[in-house]
C-alpha positions in Angstrom: 19.6 1.8 0.9 16.0 0.6 2.9 15.7 -2.5 1.7 12.1 -1.8 0.5 13.5 -2.6 -3.8 12.0 1.3 -4.4 15.5 2.6 -5.7 16.0 4.9 -3.1 19.8 5.1 -2.0 20.1 8.1 0.0 19.3 6.3 3.3 16.1 7.0 3.7 13.5 4.6 4.0 9.4 3.6 4.7 10.1 3.5 8.8 11.7 6.9 8.2 10.2 10.0 9.9 9.1 13.2 9.3 10.3 15.3 6.1 12.4 12.5 5.5 9.5 10.2 5.0 7.7 12.6 3.0 10.3 12.7 0.3 10.8 8.7 0.3 7.0 8.2 -0.4 7.1 11.2 -2.8 10.3 9.7 -4.7 9.1 5.6 -4.1 9.2 3.6 -7.3 10.4 7.0 -9.8 7.2 9.0 -8.0 4.4 6.2 -8.5 3.2 5.8 -5.3 2.5 9.4 -4.4 -0.9 9.6 -6.0 -1.9 6.6 -5.4 -5.1 5.9 -3.7 -5.0 4.9 0.2 -7.5 1.7 0.6 -11.0 2.3 2.5 -11.5 6.5 1.5 -8.2 7.3 3.4 -6.7 7.5 6.4 -8.1 9.9 9.6 -5.4 12.4 10.0 -5.1 15.7 12.3 -2.7 18.1 10.6 0.5 18.0 12.7 0.8 21.9 11.2 -2.6 23.5 12.1 -3.9 20.5 14.5 -7.3 20.5 12.3 -8.9 17.2 11.2 -8.3 15.5 7.6 -8.9 12.9 5.7 -5.0 11.7 3.9 -6.5 10.1 0.7 -2.9 9.4 -0.9 0.8 8.8 0.3 1.3 11.7 -0.1 -1.0 14.9 0.6 -1.7 18.3 2.0 -4.2 19.3 4.6 -6.7 21.2 2.9 -7.0 23.6 5.8 -3.0 25.2 5.6 -1.2 22.9 2.7 1.0 21.0 5.3 2.6 18.2 3.7 1.8 14.6 5.2 3.0 11.2 3.9 2.3 7.7 5.1 4.2 5.0 4.1 2.7 2.0 2.0 4.3 -1.0 3.9 2.0 0.4 6.9 -0.6 2.7 6.4 -2.5 3.6 9.6 -3.2 7.0 10.9 -0.5 6.8 13.7 2.3 6.4 11.0 1.5 9.4 9.3 4.4 11.8 8.9 4.6 15.3 8.6 7.4 16.8 6.3 7.5 20.4 8.6 5.9 23.7 8.8 6.2 25.7 5.3 7.7 22.7 3.9 5.8 22.4 0.4 5.4 19.8 -2.7 7.0 22.2 -5.2 10.3 21.5 -2.8 10.2 17.5 -3.4 
């Protein structure tokens, strides 16, 4: 377990990278975190799939240009910590 107290036991945690972090945040605390708004209107992001700029407004979100799924852990929500689920990864997969 990651030690964050969220109940995820597969070894993934808030410091995971890529798809593992996206899946972790999606499932954290029974799914209650994923749709919570990020303070101050969100984080400026560059889509790691298509390279377009967008604002990540919730802890798990999709690029409006290509639907690339991105996430950031609530304990350290900065643009530098946004992770990408990978090309072709969709929210339907989580």
